[in-house]
N, CA and C atoms as a LAMMPS dump frame, in Angstrom:
ITEM: TIMESTEP
0
ITEM: NUMBER OF ATOMS
411
ITEM: BOX BOUNDS ff ff ff
-5.0000000000000000e+02 5.0000000000000000e+02
-5.0000000000000000e+02 5.0000000000000000e+02
-5.0000000000000000e+02 5.0000000000000000e+02
ITEM: ATOMS id mol type element x y z
1 1 1 N 426.761 -105.267 130.961
2 1 2 C 428.202 -105.767 130.746
3 1 3 C 428.24 -107.202 130.455
4 2 1 N 427.697 -107.937 131.238
5 2 2 C 427.697 -109.427 131.062
6 2 3 C 427.093 -109.945 129.793
7 3 1 N 425.905 -109.244 129.535
8 3 2 C 425.366 -109.533 128.039
9 3 3 C 426.253 -109.258 127.075
10 4 1 N 427.091 -108.098 126.998
11 4 2 C 427.958 -107.837 125.971
12 4 3 C 429.099 -108.858 125.921
13 5 1 N 429.664 -109.262 127.024
14 5 2 C 430.672 -110.056 127.004
15 5 3 C 430.175 -111.556 126.489
16 6 1 N 429.084 -111.903 126.757
17 6 2 C 428.467 -113.114 126.345
18 6 3 C 428.077 -113.028 124.78
19 7 1 N 427.763 -111.958 124.256
20 7 2 C 427.611 -111.827 122.843
21 7 3 C 428.894 -111.88 122.203
22 8 1 N 429.991 -111.104 122.646
23 8 2 C 431.353 -111.251 122.008
24 8 3 C 431.857 -112.637 122.076
25 9 1 N 431.57 -113.267 123.194
26 9 2 C 432.116 -114.619 123.326
27 9 3 C 431.536 -115.649 122.418
28 10 1 N 430.088 -115.463 122.101
29 10 2 C 429.398 -116.298 121.17
30 10 3 C 429.898 -115.864 119.728
31 11 1 N 430.163 -114.696 119.417
32 11 2 C 430.516 -114.18 118.224
33 11 3 C 431.858 -114.763 117.895
34 12 1 N 432.795 -114.843 118.877
35 12 2 C 434.187 -115.328 118.79
36 12 3 C 433.951 -116.815 118.58
37 13 1 N 433.226 -117.578 119.187
38 13 2 C 433.161 -118.922 119.133
39 13 3 C 432.484 -119.314 117.829
40 14 1 N 431.614 -118.482 117.303
41 14 2 C 431.138 -118.806 115.869
42 14 3 C 432.02 -118.538 114.867
43 15 1 N 432.781 -117.584 114.948
44 15 2 C 433.944 -117.23 114
45 15 3 C 435.03 -118.293 114.015
46 16 1 N 435.382 -118.911 115.279
47 16 2 C 436.196 -120.07 115.194
48 16 3 C 435.674 -121.177 114.684
49 17 1 N 434.549 -121.554 114.825
50 17 2 C 433.774 -122.572 114.251
51 17 3 C 433.795 -122.613 112.638
52 18 1 N 433.429 -121.33 112.219
53 18 2 C 433.4 -121.03 110.755
54 18 3 C 434.769 -121.326 110.196
55 19 1 N 435.846 -120.708 110.863
56 19 2 C 437.216 -121.061 110.365
57 19 3 C 437.632 -122.479 110.469
58 20 1 N 437.313 -123.131 111.54
59 20 2 C 437.64 -124.501 111.477
60 20 3 C 436.875 -125.267 110.37
61 21 1 N 435.662 -125.106 110.174
62 21 2 C 434.939 -125.643 109.086
63 21 3 C 435.592 -125.476 107.791
64 22 1 N 435.969 -124.223 107.469
65 22 2 C 436.617 -123.823 106.196
66 22 3 C 438.005 -124.543 106.008
67 23 1 N 438.601 -124.737 107.284
68 23 2 C 440.045 -125.366 107.167
69 23 3 C 439.785 -126.839 106.886
70 24 1 N 438.746 -127.419 107.48
71 24 2 C 438.476 -128.851 107.212
72 24 3 C 438.067 -129 105.826
73 25 1 N 437.261 -128.122 105.211
74 25 2 C 436.814 -128.223 103.88
75 25 3 C 437.972 -128.044 103.001
76 26 1 N 438.88 -127.142 103.125
77 26 2 C 440.146 -126.993 102.492
78 26 3 C 440.902 -128.299 102.444
79 27 1 N 441.186 -128.886 103.59
80 27 2 C 442.054 -129.892 103.911
81 27 3 C 441.372 -131.251 103.108
82 28 1 N 440.095 -131.394 103.2
83 28 2 C 439.388 -132.586 102.565
84 28 3 C 439.487 -132.456 101.099
85 29 1 N 439.245 -131.175 100.606
86 29 2 C 439.459 -130.976 99.152
87 29 3 C 440.775 -131.216 98.588
88 30 1 N 441.798 -130.813 99.316
89 30 2 C 443.132 -131.017 98.873
90 30 3 C 443.583 -132.485 98.998
91 31 1 N 443.166 -133.211 100.045
92 31 2 C 443.621 -134.56 100.207
93 31 3 C 442.416 -135.553 100.262
94 32 1 N 441.692 -135.318 99.317
95 32 2 C 440.383 -136.19 99.261
96 32 3 C 440.753 -137.554 98.857
97 33 1 N 441.804 -137.816 97.99
98 33 2 C 441.94 -139.178 97.518
99 33 3 C 442.663 -140.034 98.842
100 34 1 N 443.501 -139.28 99.643
101 34 2 C 443.923 -139.958 100.712
102 34 3 C 442.959 -140.463 101.918
103 35 1 N 442.011 -139.447 102.128
104 35 2 C 441.025 -139.524 103.028
105 35 3 C 440.064 -140.734 102.536
106 36 1 N 439.648 -140.84 101.412
107 36 2 C 438.873 -141.911 100.837
108 36 3 C 439.565 -143.291 100.909
109 37 1 N 440.892 -143.301 100.639
110 37 2 C 441.581 -144.631 100.774
111 37 3 C 441.773 -144.99 102.202
112 38 1 N 441.727 -144.013 103.233
113 38 2 C 441.95 -144.331 104.552
114 38 3 C 440.469 -144.997 104.991
115 39 1 N 439.561 -144.241 104.615
116 39 2 C 438.164 -144.639 104.962
117 39 3 C 437.807 -146.057 104.342
118 40 1 N 438.242 -146.367 103.209
119 40 2 C 437.915 -147.67 102.462
120 40 3 C 438.819 -148.688 103.25
121 41 1 N 440.114 -148.448 103.622
122 41 2 C 440.941 -149.294 104.345
123 41 3 C 440.247 -149.722 105.566
124 42 1 N 439.85 -148.639 106.277
125 42 2 C 439.187 -148.748 107.615
126 42 3 C 438.015 -149.712 107.577
127 43 1 N 437.206 -149.557 106.528
128 43 2 C 436.016 -150.238 106.398
129 43 3 C 436.404 -151.71 106.015
130 44 1 N 437.386 -152.035 105.122
131 44 2 C 437.571 -153.359 104.863
132 44 3 C 438.259 -154.191 106.092
133 45 1 N 439.109 -153.293 106.733
134 45 2 C 439.696 -153.809 108.108
135 45 3 C 438.571 -154.283 109.158
136 46 1 N 437.635 -153.471 109.342
137 46 2 C 436.53 -153.851 110.098
138 46 3 C 435.697 -155.061 109.691
139 47 1 N 435.518 -155.092 108.402
140 47 2 C 434.792 -156.154 107.661
141 47 3 C 435.527 -157.416 107.856
142 48 1 N 436.835 -157.35 107.477
143 48 2 C 437.59 -158.548 107.66
144 48 3 C 437.75 -159.117 109.155
145 49 1 N 437.735 -158.24 110.037
146 49 2 C 437.864 -158.615 111.515
147 49 3 C 436.734 -159.29 111.804
148 50 1 N 435.545 -158.68 111.45
149 50 2 C 434.123 -159.237 111.627
150 50 3 C 433.952 -160.715 111.171
151 51 1 N 434.463 -160.677 109.811
152 51 2 C 434.128 -161.96 109.046
153 51 3 C 435.1 -163.06 109.622
154 52 1 N 436.284 -162.708 110.039
155 52 2 C 437.251 -163.624 110.577
156 52 3 C 436.646 -164.23 111.936
157 53 1 N 436.329 -163.232 112.701
158 53 2 C 435.772 -163.698 114.073
159 53 3 C 434.426 -164.507 113.965
160 54 1 N 433.696 -164.238 112.83
161 54 2 C 432.436 -164.892 112.706
162 54 3 C 432.659 -166.401 112.095
163 55 1 N 433.573 -166.311 111.127
164 55 2 C 433.727 -167.651 110.427
165 55 3 C 434.829 -168.729 111.114
166 56 1 N 435.533 -168.174 111.956
167 56 2 C 436.503 -169.089 112.782
168 56 3 C 436.089 -169.316 114.043
169 57 1 N 434.929 -169.087 114.347
170 57 2 C 434.331 -169.164 115.825
171 57 3 C 434.158 -170.772 115.853
172 58 1 N 434.711 -171.241 117.017
173 58 2 C 434.89 -172.697 117.306
174 58 3 C 433.541 -173.072 118.351
175 59 1 N 433.106 -174.061 118.087
176 59 2 C 432.11 -174.483 119.206
177 59 3 C 432.783 -174.914 120.505
178 60 1 N 432.238 -174.79 121.596
179 60 2 C 432.958 -175.21 122.758
180 60 3 C 433.081 -176.657 122.816
181 61 1 N 434.068 -177.218 123.322
182 61 2 C 434.139 -178.753 123.399
183 61 3 C 433.158 -179.422 124.182
184 62 1 N 432.649 -180.398 123.894
185 62 2 C 431.604 -181.127 124.829
186 62 3 C 432.226 -181.504 126.181
187 63 1 N 431.358 -181.437 127.185
188 63 2 C 431.858 -181.772 128.671
189 63 3 C 432.396 -183.257 128.468
190 64 1 N 433.487 -183.414 129.147
191 64 2 C 434.006 -184.729 129.246
192 64 3 C 433.345 -185.615 130.142
193 65 1 N 432.892 -186.944 129.702
194 65 2 C 432.457 -187.99 130.579
195 65 3 C 433.341 -189.2 130.536
196 66 1 N 433.561 -189.617 131.753
197 66 2 C 434.496 -190.838 131.877
198 66 3 C 433.87 -191.984 131.465
199 67 1 N 434.64 -192.718 130.818
200 67 2 C 434.057 -194.136 130.383
201 67 3 C 434.057 -195.059 131.462
202 68 1 N 432.905 -195.103 132.164
203 68 2 C 432.746 -196.095 133.323
204 68 3 C 432.909 -197.523 132.989
205 69 1 N 432.476 -197.696 131.804
206 69 2 C 432.5 -199.225 131.338
207 69 3 C 433.965 -199.664 131.174
208 70 1 N 434.895 -198.787 130.66
209 70 2 C 436.471 -199.227 130.577
210 70 3 C 436.862 -199.356 131.844
211 71 1 N 436.559 -198.292 132.859
212 71 2 C 436.969 -198.34 134.229
213 71 3 C 436.75 -199.684 134.883
214 72 1 N 435.304 -200.185 134.696
215 72 2 C 435.077 -201.304 135.317
216 72 3 C 435.651 -202.604 134.691
217 73 1 N 435.838 -202.619 133.372
218 73 2 C 436.456 -203.792 132.599
219 73 3 C 437.844 -203.829 132.93
220 74 1 N 438.635 -202.708 133.102
221 74 2 C 440.004 -202.804 133.497
222 74 3 C 440.147 -202.917 135.001
223 75 1 N 439.098 -202.866 135.825
224 75 2 C 439.204 -203.065 137.258
225 75 3 C 439.96 -202.091 137.906
226 76 1 N 439.898 -200.705 137.433
227 76 2 C 440.709 -199.499 137.835
228 76 3 C 440.001 -199.105 139.083
229 77 1 N 440.372 -198.927 140.272
230 77 2 C 439.812 -198.532 141.455
231 77 3 C 439.706 -196.839 141.15
232 78 1 N 438.936 -196.277 142.188
233 78 2 C 438.757 -194.909 142.231
234 78 3 C 439.989 -194.108 142.523
235 79 1 N 440.829 -194.78 143.603
236 79 2 C 442.058 -194.116 143.887
237 79 3 C 443.136 -194.188 142.787
238 80 1 N 443.149 -195.342 141.96
239 80 2 C 443.873 -195.365 140.895
240 80 3 C 443.517 -194.612 139.755
241 81 1 N 442.2 -194.161 139.63
242 81 2 C 441.781 -193.218 138.555
243 81 3 C 442.15 -191.803 139.06
244 82 1 N 442.19 -191.561 140.336
245 82 2 C 442.674 -190.198 140.711
246 82 3 C 444.255 -190.057 140.587
247 83 1 N 444.87 -191.22 140.773
248 83 2 C 446.331 -191.309 140.519
249 83 3 C 446.632 -191.098 139.125
250 84 1 N 445.822 -191.77 138.126
251 84 2 C 446.129 -191.608 136.667
252 84 3 C 445.848 -190.142 136.403
253 85 1 N 444.865 -189.387 136.889
254 85 2 C 444.522 -188.056 136.491
255 85 3 C 445.689 -187.116 137.056
256 86 1 N 446.237 -187.577 138.227
257 86 2 C 447.47 -186.709 138.535
258 86 3 C 448.656 -187.029 137.757
259 87 1 N 448.685 -188.264 137.281
260 87 2 C 449.808 -188.55 136.239
261 87 3 C 449.695 -187.544 135.08
262 88 1 N 448.378 -187.527 134.587
263 88 2 C 448.081 -186.715 133.423
264 88 3 C 448.45 -185.283 133.683
265 89 1 N 448.249 -184.876 134.927
266 89 2 C 448.732 -183.359 135.277
267 89 3 C 450.22 -183.215 135.388
268 90 1 N 450.815 -184.351 135.193
269 90 2 C 452.402 -184.069 135.143
270 90 3 C 452.986 -184.143 136.53
271 91 1 N 452.32 -184.644 137.66
272 91 2 C 452.799 -184.706 138.894
273 91 3 C 453.858 -185.892 139.098
274 92 1 N 454.793 -185.537 140.062
275 92 2 C 455.712 -186.728 140.282
276 92 3 C 455.171 -187.655 141.466
277 93 1 N 455.659 -188.754 141.688
278 93 2 C 455.213 -189.728 142.744
279 93 3 C 455.032 -188.901 144.027
280 94 1 N 456.16 -188.094 144.435
281 94 2 C 456.089 -187.512 145.707
282 94 3 C 454.97 -186.459 145.755
283 95 1 N 454.796 -185.759 144.723
284 95 2 C 453.599 -184.706 144.629
285 95 3 C 452.307 -185.364 144.735
286 96 1 N 452.09 -186.578 144.047
287 96 2 C 450.9 -187.352 144.147
288 96 3 C 450.635 -187.76 145.48
289 97 1 N 451.712 -188.218 146.158
290 97 2 C 451.706 -188.739 147.508
291 97 3 C 451.264 -187.611 148.537
292 98 1 N 451.834 -186.441 148.359
293 98 2 C 451.347 -185.283 149.216
294 98 3 C 450.087 -184.822 148.899
295 99 1 N 449.518 -185.023 147.564
296 99 2 C 448.114 -184.665 147.215
297 99 3 C 447.059 -185.571 147.988
298 100 1 N 447.407 -186.848 148.103
299 100 2 C 446.572 -187.824 148.549
300 100 3 C 446.667 -188.281 150.048
301 101 1 N 447.831 -187.61 150.576
302 101 2 C 448.192 -188.012 152.011
303 101 3 C 448.546 -189.44 152.029
304 102 1 N 449.358 -189.978 151.084
305 102 2 C 449.798 -191.425 151.351
306 102 3 C 451.323 -191.501 151.141
307 103 1 N 451.964 -192.623 151.143
308 103 2 C 453.409 -192.674 151.24
309 103 3 C 453.621 -192.716 149.686
310 104 1 N 455.01 -192.221 149.226
311 104 2 C 455.364 -192.562 147.82
312 104 3 C 455.383 -193.977 147.438
313 105 1 N 455.668 -194.92 148.463
314 105 2 C 455.642 -196.421 148.069
315 105 3 C 454.216 -196.708 147.485
316 106 1 N 453.118 -196.112 148.201
317 106 2 C 451.932 -196.572 147.915
318 106 3 C 451.533 -196.072 146.472
319 107 1 N 452.066 -194.819 146.144
320 107 2 C 451.783 -194.296 144.907
321 107 3 C 452.583 -195.228 143.768
322 108 1 N 453.874 -195.675 144.176
323 108 2 C 454.48 -196.518 143.256
324 108 3 C 453.712 -197.7 142.959
325 109 1 N 453.104 -198.215 144.021
326 109 2 C 452.32 -199.522 143.817
327 109 3 C 451.138 -199.194 142.943
328 110 1 N 450.547 -198.045 143.095
329 110 2 C 449.303 -197.862 142.262
330 110 3 C 449.666 -197.477 140.865
331 111 1 N 450.788 -196.913 140.679
332 111 2 C 451.241 -196.614 139.22
333 111 3 C 451.573 -197.893 138.504
334 112 1 N 452.296 -198.816 139.317
335 112 2 C 452.755 -200.239 138.76
336 112 3 C 451.397 -200.902 138.42
337 113 1 N 450.25 -200.872 139.4
338 113 2 C 449.131 -201.569 139.08
339 113 3 C 448.446 -200.94 137.752
340 114 1 N 448.527 -199.594 137.626
341 114 2 C 447.889 -198.992 136.358
342 114 3 C 448.594 -199.495 135.157
343 115 1 N 450.034 -199.485 135.237
344 115 2 C 450.73 -199.876 134.011
345 115 3 C 450.333 -201.267 133.673
346 116 1 N 450.279 -202.234 134.564
347 116 2 C 449.68 -203.493 134.383
348 116 3 C 448.312 -203.62 133.721
349 117 1 N 447.419 -202.896 134.365
350 117 2 C 446.042 -202.976 134.034
351 117 3 C 445.891 -202.292 132.553
352 118 1 N 446.74 -201.294 132.239
353 118 2 C 446.701 -200.543 130.916
354 118 3 C 447.423 -201.269 129.8
355 119 1 N 448.301 -202.056 130.306
356 119 2 C 449.358 -202.693 129.325
357 119 3 C 450.319 -201.965 128.751
358 120 1 N 450.855 -201.056 129.62
359 120 2 C 451.947 -200.111 129.138
360 120 3 C 453.196 -200.164 130.149
361 121 1 N 454.203 -199.496 129.783
362 121 2 C 455.417 -199.559 130.56
363 121 3 C 455.93 -198.149 131.008
364 122 1 N 455.272 -197.145 130.534
365 122 2 C 455.73 -195.666 130.947
366 122 3 C 454.61 -194.83 131.159
367 123 1 N 454.938 -193.683 131.994
368 123 2 C 453.9 -192.804 132.229
369 123 3 C 453.135 -192.197 130.996
370 124 1 N 454.031 -191.819 130.079
371 124 2 C 453.327 -191.244 128.85
372 124 3 C 452.366 -192.111 128.091
373 125 1 N 452.671 -193.322 128.131
374 125 2 C 451.959 -194.453 127.559
375 125 3 C 450.657 -194.471 128.259
376 126 1 N 450.778 -194.549 129.507
377 126 2 C 449.715 -194.736 130.418
378 126 3 C 448.668 -193.476 130.15
379 127 1 N 449.113 -192.353 130.104
380 127 2 C 448.408 -191.114 129.968
381 127 3 C 447.631 -191.343 128.556
382 128 1 N 448.442 -191.546 127.456
383 128 2 C 447.934 -191.662 126.165
384 128 3 C 446.779 -192.78 126.042
385 129 1 N 447.179 -193.836 126.661
386 129 2 C 446.219 -195.032 126.609
387 129 3 C 445.047 -194.639 127.506
388 130 1 N 445.085 -193.996 128.398
389 130 2 C 443.894 -193.524 129.297
390 130 3 C 443.113 -192.448 128.569
391 131 1 N 443.616 -191.615 127.74
392 131 2 C 442.809 -190.659 126.93
393 131 3 C 442.223 -191.324 125.684
394 132 1 N 442.988 -192.308 125.142
395 132 2 C 442.202 -193.036 124.125
396 132 3 C 441.051 -193.692 124.509
397 133 1 N 441.078 -194.233 125.853
398 133 2 C 440.082 -195.141 126.426
399 133 3 C 438.911 -194.087 127.096
400 134 1 N 439.099 -192.786 127.057
401 134 2 C 438.265 -191.79 127.747
402 134 3 C 438.203 -191.946 129.119
403 135 1 N 439.299 -192.39 129.727
404 135 2 C 439.266 -192.484 131.207
405 135 3 C 439.696 -191.21 131.81
406 136 1 N 440.329 -190.313 131.183
407 136 2 C 440.746 -188.974 131.738
408 136 3 C 440.557 -187.949 130.38
409 137 1 N 440.242 -186.749 130.914
410 137 2 C 440.132 -185.585 129.809
411 137 3 C 441.516 -185.383 129.19
């Protein structure tokens, strides 16, 4: 009994496979042009994505190295350099004071000293000049 059921199941599966194959063959014959266009479009899309990724790949930026000679010539202390980095991060005087556990007046003094040493009068100018001199990334 089990063998008969298995044979009928196999025959039924084979018939379904043949019908599916014939249907696919019919559909591909009727819509051959559209199928070819889709395959060509998919191929060119994949080729374009691959070429775009390959041709526009950017090299990673080199690691930043602080210009120690400029720090020494401008006589910028390590704490002032840390303050300058915090300025570049966009922190306020109060936030810088909290970060370094000092009073806001100390930060104001350091910022004023930085302005004088860099020859600027605003935060944005200080950050721009520091980046030009490679003091900060």
